[in-house]
C-alpha positions, 0 to 999 in steps of 0.5 A, a space after each residue: 527435411 533441411 527446408 523444414 528446419 530452416 523454416 522453423 528457425 526463421 519463424 523462431 527468429 521472427 517471433 522472438 524479434 516481435 516479442 522483443 520489439 513489443 516487450 521492450 517498447 515504452 508504455 503509453 501514458 494514461 490520459 490526464 483525465 484518468 491520472 491522479 488529481 491533486 488535492 488540497 491538504 486540509 489536515 495532516 496525519 493526526 491520531 484518532 485515539 483508536 489503538 489496536 494490539 495486533 497478534 499474528 496468530 490468534 489461534 496459536 497456544 504459544 505466546 505471540 508478540 503483540 504489536 501496538 498500532 495507532 490509527 491516524 486520519 488525514 483530510 484532503 479536499 478534492 477538485 470538486 470541494 468534497 472532503 476526503 478522509 483517509 485512515 491508516 494504521 501505523 506502529 506506535 512510538 515509544 511515547 504512545 506506548 507509555 501513554 497506554 501503560 499510564 492509562 491502563 495503570 490509572 484504570 486499575 487503581 
C-alpha cells in the first residue's frame, strides 16, 4: 500500500515536471514565408463618404443611444504589385457629426 502511494507521488511529480517544461518553453517562430509581408502605402486612411447610425438593440422599445460611425479606406500595394483596399468603421468626430446635421437641415428646407 505504501509502495502504491509513493508510485503515484513520483508519477505526479514526473507528469507535473513535464507539463511545466513543455508549458513554459518559448514558442518557435513561424518561418518567414508565412509572416507578415511589408506593403507599400499608396493612400492613408480617408473617408469614403459612407456613414452609419448604429443602435445596440433595434428590437427594444425603450430609447437607444445612436452611435454615428464613419467608413474609411486605406490602399496599400503588396509585393506582387496588387492594390489592397482595407475598410474600417470608426466613431465620428464632432466636426463630422456637425456636417451630417448641416446636410440634414439643408435637405429638410
